[in-house]
BALOBA-1460 file (C-alpha; in Angstrom, 3 decimals):
// residues 219
<rec num="1" residu="x" x="-18.744" y="0.739" z="6.630"/>
<rec num="2" residu="x" x="-17.168" y="3.424" z="4.820"/>
<rec num="3" residu="x" x="-16.078" y="2.636" z="1.454"/>
<rec num="4" residu="x" x="-13.520" y="5.309" z="1.575"/>
<rec num="5" residu="x" x="-11.298" y="3.713" z="3.889"/>
<rec num="6" residu="x" x="-9.334" y="1.136" z="2.090"/>
<rec num="7" residu="x" x="-9.989" y="-1.482" z="4.096"/>
<rec num="8" residu="x" x="-13.339" y="-1.417" z="4.893"/>
<rec num="9" residu="x" x="-13.466" y="-1.346" z="0.596"/>
<rec num="10" residu="x" x="-11.710" y="-4.505" z="0.089"/>
<rec num="11" residu="x" x="-13.762" y="-6.267" z="2.530"/>
<rec num="12" residu="x" x="-16.831" y="-5.438" z="0.738"/>
<rec num="13" residu="x" x="-15.498" y="-6.306" z="-2.649"/>
<rec num="14" residu="x" x="-14.154" y="-9.819" z="-0.867"/>
<rec num="15" residu="x" x="-18.037" y="-10.294" z="0.428"/>
<rec num="16" residu="x" x="-19.449" y="-9.373" z="-2.848"/>
<rec num="17" residu="x" x="-17.496" y="-11.927" z="-4.782"/>
<rec num="18" residu="x" x="-17.346" y="-14.663" z="-2.284"/>
<rec num="19" residu="x" x="-20.073" y="-13.678" z="0.869"/>
<rec num="20" residu="x" x="-23.420" y="-15.066" z="1.370"/>
<rec num="21" residu="x" x="-25.910" y="-12.869" z="2.967"/>
<rec num="22" residu="x" x="-29.100" y="-14.918" z="4.072"/>
<rec num="23" residu="x" x="-32.348" y="-13.216" z="5.178"/>
<rec num="24" residu="x" x="-34.262" y="-15.100" z="7.531"/>
<rec num="25" residu="x" x="-37.643" y="-15.060" z="9.348"/>
<rec num="26" residu="x" x="-37.949" y="-11.673" z="11.078"/>
<rec num="27" residu="x" x="-34.597" y="-10.804" z="13.136"/>
<rec num="28" residu="x" x="-32.293" y="-14.540" z="11.699"/>
<rec num="29" residu="x" x="-30.469" y="-14.365" z="9.222"/>
<rec num="30" residu="x" x="-26.545" y="-14.547" z="8.460"/>
<rec num="31" residu="x" x="-23.698" y="-13.394" z="6.712"/>
<rec num="32" residu="x" x="-21.262" y="-16.086" z="5.923"/>
<rec num="33" residu="x" x="-17.318" y="-16.379" z="3.825"/>
<rec num="34" residu="x" x="-15.942" y="-19.647" z="3.592"/>
<rec num="35" residu="x" x="-12.294" y="-19.860" z="2.250"/>
<rec num="36" residu="x" x="-9.655" y="-22.494" z="2.889"/>
<rec num="37" residu="x" x="-8.312" y="-22.552" z="6.000"/>
<rec num="38" residu="x" x="-4.626" y="-21.427" z="4.998"/>
<rec num="39" residu="x" x="-6.503" y="-17.866" z="4.316"/>
<rec num="40" residu="x" x="-8.489" y="-17.687" z="7.691"/>
<rec num="41" residu="x" x="-5.951" y="-14.654" z="9.024"/>
<rec num="42" residu="x" x="-8.055" y="-12.917" z="6.262"/>
<rec num="43" residu="x" x="-11.362" y="-13.526" z="8.288"/>
<rec num="44" residu="x" x="-10.003" y="-13.044" z="11.557"/>
<rec num="45" residu="x" x="-9.188" y="-9.145" z="10.192"/>
<rec num="46" residu="x" x="-12.591" y="-9.149" z="8.723"/>
<rec num="47" residu="x" x="-13.436" y="-10.055" z="12.657"/>
<rec num="48" residu="x" x="-11.775" y="-6.978" z="14.045"/>
<rec num="49" residu="x" x="-12.817" y="-4.601" z="11.465"/>
<rec num="50" residu="x" x="-16.602" y="-5.568" z="12.777"/>
<rec num="51" residu="x" x="-17.956" y="-3.678" z="15.831"/>
<rec num="52" residu="x" x="-20.288" y="-6.999" z="16.068"/>
<rec num="53" residu="x" x="-20.306" y="-10.191" z="17.704"/>
<rec num="54" residu="x" x="-18.914" y="-12.671" z="15.350"/>
<rec num="55" residu="x" x="-16.973" y="-16.060" z="15.509"/>
<rec num="56" residu="x" x="-14.434" y="-17.358" z="12.591"/>
<rec num="57" residu="x" x="-14.805" y="-21.738" z="12.979"/>
<rec num="58" residu="x" x="-12.688" y="-24.463" z="10.906"/>
<rec num="59" residu="x" x="-14.271" y="-27.694" z="9.420"/>
<rec num="60" residu="x" x="-12.831" y="-30.906" z="7.394"/>
<rec num="61" residu="x" x="-15.215" y="-32.826" z="5.002"/>
<rec num="62" residu="x" x="-14.458" y="-34.537" z="1.363"/>
<rec num="63" residu="x" x="-15.063" y="-32.569" z="-1.675"/>
<rec num="64" residu="x" x="-15.372" y="-33.242" z="-5.582"/>
<rec num="65" residu="x" x="-11.518" y="-32.516" z="-5.642"/>
<rec num="66" residu="x" x="-10.017" y="-33.330" z="-2.302"/>
<rec num="67" residu="x" x="-10.218" y="-36.624" z="-0.205"/>
<rec num="68" residu="x" x="-10.030" y="-33.354" z="2.534"/>
<rec num="69" residu="x" x="-10.717" y="-30.308" z="2.279"/>
<rec num="70" residu="x" x="-10.464" y="-27.715" z="5.585"/>
<rec num="71" residu="x" x="-12.188" y="-24.662" z="5.813"/>
<rec num="72" residu="x" x="-12.481" y="-21.268" z="7.615"/>
<rec num="73" residu="x" x="-15.918" y="-20.060" z="8.047"/>
<rec num="74" residu="x" x="-16.502" y="-16.344" z="9.458"/>
<rec num="75" residu="x" x="-20.193" y="-15.951" z="10.488"/>
<rec num="76" residu="x" x="-21.530" y="-12.698" z="11.082"/>
<rec num="77" residu="x" x="-25.453" y="-12.698" z="12.521"/>
<rec num="78" residu="x" x="-26.403" y="-9.138" z="13.808"/>
<rec num="79" residu="x" x="-29.418" y="-7.385" z="11.770"/>
<rec num="80" residu="x" x="-27.955" y="-3.880" z="12.402"/>
<rec num="81" residu="x" x="-24.567" y="-5.491" z="10.857"/>
<rec num="82" residu="x" x="-26.709" y="-7.145" z="7.665"/>
<rec num="83" residu="x" x="-29.040" y="-4.108" z="7.194"/>
<rec num="84" residu="x" x="-25.954" y="-1.999" z="6.699"/>
<rec num="85" residu="x" x="-24.140" y="-4.607" z="4.042"/>
<rec num="86" residu="x" x="-27.298" y="-4.451" z="2.344"/>
<rec num="87" residu="x" x="-27.560" y="-0.859" z="2.071"/>
<rec num="88" residu="x" x="-24.445" y="-0.440" z="0.212"/>
<rec num="89" residu="x" x="-25.137" y="-2.960" z="-2.295"/>
<rec num="90" residu="x" x="-24.684" y="-6.358" z="-0.800"/>
<rec num="91" residu="x" x="-27.635" y="-8.583" z="-1.965"/>
<rec num="92" residu="x" x="-29.378" y="-11.246" z="-0.333"/>
<rec num="93" residu="x" x="-29.222" y="-14.686" z="-1.769"/>
<rec num="94" residu="x" x="-27.951" y="-15.841" z="-4.999"/>
<rec num="95" residu="x" x="-25.825" y="-12.656" z="-6.203"/>
<rec num="96" residu="x" x="-22.986" y="-13.615" z="-8.647"/>
<rec num="97" residu="x" x="-25.038" y="-11.341" z="-11.837"/>
<rec num="98" residu="x" x="-26.469" y="-9.221" z="-9.532"/>
<rec num="99" residu="x" x="-23.527" y="-7.267" z="-7.656"/>
<rec num="100" residu="x" x="-22.214" y="-4.086" z="-8.784"/>
<rec num="101" residu="x" x="-19.726" y="-1.228" z="-7.822"/>
<rec num="102" residu="x" x="-20.519" y="0.607" z="-4.875"/>
<rec num="103" residu="x" x="-23.008" y="3.859" z="-6.261"/>
<rec num="104" residu="x" x="-21.351" y="6.215" z="-3.790"/>
<rec num="105" residu="x" x="-17.833" y="7.351" z="-2.582"/>
<rec num="106" residu="x" x="-15.194" y="4.224" z="-2.444"/>
<rec num="107" residu="x" x="-11.704" y="3.353" z="-2.564"/>
<rec num="108" residu="x" x="-11.599" y="2.123" z="-6.018"/>
<rec num="109" residu="x" x="-8.574" y="0.138" z="-5.902"/>
<rec num="110" residu="x" x="-9.040" y="-1.576" z="-2.547"/>
<rec num="111" residu="x" x="-12.545" y="-2.588" z="-3.482"/>
<rec num="112" residu="x" x="-11.389" y="-3.957" z="-7.120"/>
<rec num="113" residu="x" x="-8.430" y="-6.025" z="-4.984"/>
<rec num="114" residu="x" x="-10.757" y="-7.525" z="-2.818"/>
<rec num="115" residu="x" x="-12.686" y="-8.913" z="-5.980"/>
<rec num="116" residu="x" x="-9.982" y="-9.883" z="-7.057"/>
<rec num="117" residu="x" x="-8.953" y="-11.925" z="-4.126"/>
<rec num="118" residu="x" x="-12.090" y="-13.373" z="-4.207"/>
<rec num="119" residu="x" x="-12.820" y="-14.673" z="-8.085"/>
<rec num="120" residu="x" x="-9.363" y="-13.745" z="-9.742"/>
<rec num="121" residu="x" x="-5.751" y="-14.741" z="-10.210"/>
<rec num="122" residu="x" x="-2.652" y="-13.336" z="-9.954"/>
<rec num="123" residu="x" x="0.589" y="-15.068" z="-11.511"/>
<rec num="124" residu="x" x="2.299" y="-16.410" z="-14.599"/>
<rec num="125" residu="x" x="1.029" y="-18.118" z="-16.894"/>
<rec num="126" residu="x" x="2.712" y="-21.389" z="-17.731"/>
<rec num="127" residu="x" x="5.265" y="-19.470" z="-19.987"/>
<rec num="128" residu="x" x="5.764" y="-17.478" z="-17.297"/>
<rec num="129" residu="x" x="4.182" y="-14.284" z="-18.375"/>
<rec num="130" residu="x" x="2.699" y="-12.145" z="-15.720"/>
<rec num="131" residu="x" x="-0.996" y="-11.804" z="-15.383"/>
<rec num="132" residu="x" x="-3.659" y="-10.963" z="-13.412"/>
<rec num="133" residu="x" x="-7.386" y="-12.030" z="-14.589"/>
<rec num="134" residu="x" x="-11.285" y="-11.557" z="-12.842"/>
<rec num="135" residu="x" x="-13.940" y="-14.200" z="-13.285"/>
<rec num="136" residu="x" x="-17.861" y="-12.508" z="-12.732"/>
<rec num="137" residu="x" x="-21.061" y="-13.092" z="-13.910"/>
<rec num="138" residu="x" x="-21.674" y="-9.582" z="-13.395"/>
<rec num="139" residu="x" x="-21.438" y="-7.189" z="-16.619"/>
<rec num="140" residu="x" x="-21.515" y="-4.045" z="-14.213"/>
<rec num="141" residu="x" x="-18.333" y="-5.699" z="-12.270"/>
<rec num="142" residu="x" x="-16.769" y="-6.653" z="-15.788"/>
<rec num="143" residu="x" x="-17.414" y="-3.601" z="-17.113"/>
<rec num="144" residu="x" x="-15.568" y="-1.483" z="-13.959"/>
<rec num="145" residu="x" x="-12.627" y="-3.749" z="-14.119"/>
<rec num="146" residu="x" x="-12.236" y="-3.034" z="-17.694"/>
<rec num="147" residu="x" x="-12.304" y="0.556" z="-17.321"/>
<rec num="148" residu="x" x="-9.931" y="0.449" z="-14.370"/>
<rec num="149" residu="x" x="-7.717" y="-1.912" z="-16.128"/>
<rec num="150" residu="x" x="-7.811" y="0.957" z="-18.924"/>
<rec num="151" residu="x" x="-7.204" y="3.765" z="-16.874"/>
<rec num="152" residu="x" x="-4.547" y="2.370" z="-15.054"/>
<rec num="153" residu="x" x="-2.429" y="0.691" z="-17.694"/>
<rec num="154" residu="x" x="-3.788" y="1.631" z="-21.099"/>
<rec num="155" residu="x" x="-4.842" y="-1.315" z="-22.322"/>
<rec num="156" residu="x" x="-8.476" y="-1.849" z="-23.698"/>
<rec num="157" residu="x" x="-10.362" y="-4.771" z="-22.753"/>
<rec num="158" residu="x" x="-14.073" y="-5.788" z="-24.244"/>
<rec num="159" residu="x" x="-16.860" y="-6.489" z="-22.014"/>
<rec num="160" residu="x" x="-17.936" y="-10.318" z="-23.550"/>
<rec num="161" residu="x" x="-19.187" y="-13.617" z="-22.183"/>
<rec num="162" residu="x" x="-18.072" y="-16.708" z="-22.876"/>
<rec num="163" residu="x" x="-20.216" y="-18.729" z="-25.317"/>
<rec num="164" residu="x" x="-19.480" y="-21.842" z="-23.132"/>
<rec num="165" residu="x" x="-21.001" y="-20.487" z="-19.805"/>
<rec num="166" residu="x" x="-22.097" y="-17.261" z="-20.076"/>
<rec num="167" residu="x" x="-18.977" y="-15.756" z="-17.200"/>
<rec num="168" residu="x" x="-16.625" y="-12.803" z="-17.871"/>
<rec num="169" residu="x" x="-13.237" y="-13.933" z="-17.745"/>
<rec num="170" residu="x" x="-11.110" y="-10.551" z="-18.330"/>
<rec num="171" residu="x" x="-7.223" y="-11.398" z="-18.155"/>
<rec num="172" residu="x" x="-4.068" y="-8.377" z="-18.368"/>
<rec num="173" residu="x" x="-0.811" y="-9.592" z="-19.492"/>
<rec num="174" residu="x" x="2.839" y="-8.963" z="-19.300"/>
<rec num="175" residu="x" x="3.418" y="-4.923" z="-18.634"/>
<rec num="176" residu="x" x="0.123" y="-4.092" z="-18.220"/>
<rec num="177" residu="x" x="-0.592" y="-7.028" z="-15.373"/>
<rec num="178" residu="x" x="2.686" y="-5.665" z="-13.591"/>
<rec num="179" residu="x" x="1.511" y="-2.031" z="-13.846"/>
<rec num="180" residu="x" x="-2.000" y="-3.360" z="-12.790"/>
<rec num="181" residu="x" x="-0.400" y="-5.854" z="-9.525"/>
<rec num="182" residu="x" x="1.535" y="-2.703" z="-8.466"/>
<rec num="183" residu="x" x="-1.377" y="-0.758" z="-8.240"/>
<rec num="184" residu="x" x="-3.740" y="-2.925" z="-6.622"/>
<rec num="185" residu="x" x="-1.172" y="-4.675" z="-4.188"/>
<rec num="186" residu="x" x="0.526" y="-1.561" z="-2.613"/>
<rec num="187" residu="x" x="3.192" y="-2.059" z="0.459"/>
<rec num="188" residu="x" x="1.270" y="-2.482" z="4.036"/>
<rec num="189" residu="x" x="-2.537" y="-3.320" z="2.098"/>
<rec num="190" residu="x" x="-4.940" y="-5.794" z="3.359"/>
<rec num="191" residu="x" x="-4.913" y="-8.926" z="0.904"/>
<rec num="192" residu="x" x="-4.490" y="-12.607" z="0.655"/>
<rec num="193" residu="x" x="-0.896" y="-13.189" z="2.015"/>
<rec num="194" residu="x" x="-0.590" y="-15.738" z="-0.741"/>
<rec num="195" residu="x" x="-1.630" y="-13.356" z="-3.615"/>
<rec num="196" residu="x" x="0.524" y="-10.164" z="-2.600"/>
<rec num="197" residu="x" x="3.192" y="-12.198" z="-3.432"/>
<rec num="198" residu="x" x="2.522" y="-13.172" z="-6.393"/>
<rec num="199" residu="x" x="1.728" y="-9.817" z="-7.142"/>
<rec num="200" residu="x" x="5.360" y="-8.958" z="-6.028"/>
<rec num="201" residu="x" x="7.070" y="-11.443" z="-7.670"/>
<rec num="202" residu="x" x="5.647" y="-9.848" z="-11.113"/>
<rec num="203" residu="x" x="7.495" y="-7.123" z="-11.007"/>
<rec num="204" residu="x" x="10.853" y="-9.468" z="-11.671"/>
<rec num="205" residu="x" x="9.631" y="-10.382" z="-14.782"/>
<rec num="206" residu="x" x="11.029" y="-8.841" z="-17.913"/>
<rec num="207" residu="x" x="10.175" y="-9.026" z="-21.634"/>
<rec num="208" residu="x" x="12.678" y="-11.620" z="-23.303"/>
<rec num="209" residu="x" x="14.655" y="-9.750" z="-26.396"/>
<rec num="210" residu="x" x="13.346" y="-9.905" z="-29.438"/>
<rec num="211" residu="x" x="9.644" y="-10.404" z="-28.055"/>
<rec num="212" residu="x" x="7.215" y="-7.793" z="-29.764"/>
<rec num="213" residu="x" x="5.281" y="-5.186" z="-27.574"/>
<rec num="214" residu="x" x="1.730" y="-6.450" z="-28.699"/>
<rec num="215" residu="x" x="0.056" y="-8.995" z="-31.193"/>
<rec num="216" residu="x" x="-0.687" y="-7.711" z="-34.716"/>
<rec num="217" residu="x" x="-3.812" y="-9.199" z="-35.958"/>
<rec num="218" residu="x" x="-3.643" y="-10.489" z="-39.126"/>
<rec num="219" residu="x" x="-6.138" y="-8.855" z="-42.075"/>
């Protein structure tokens, strides 16, 4: 699990956000990742990257959002594999507010793309403006995302929880979103196909004539 390798850095970010590492008695336990069946190709790529026996399955059930929903699940039971993932920073059990960027060397843009693919959004607002956003309960992740955004785009974002649910919702828009999306979703990278397509479409946006470049707060 060399996190300086782009594919593993991406995979680890995605697992931190959307994976569940369960610790059972003795050698029992498993890692599971459940996503929409339309994204099953990503799980098969995770399976290919992992040199341990694992499985990808599908199931259809009713949910609060749809009468029928088909999901795909990647399951990895190897104790050695789970030990490696835990050692590099994937917690057991509930983890949403406990995750943090890896402590060692890692590919930052690939790691962040994994987080955005799992817990973020890329696209255009209802008014057609480009945006990239990340939703997380982790202060460490929110702070790292904001630092990366400032490094790549020059735009400062405050690390502040929502009063309603205590979650961080960090969004970058307009030209900054274009620059960030181009940095994260580069040609040939491992990513959710639909989000890579959405990221690519942001490059075609141009600021309308007469629109000022930044919001100026009134006194």
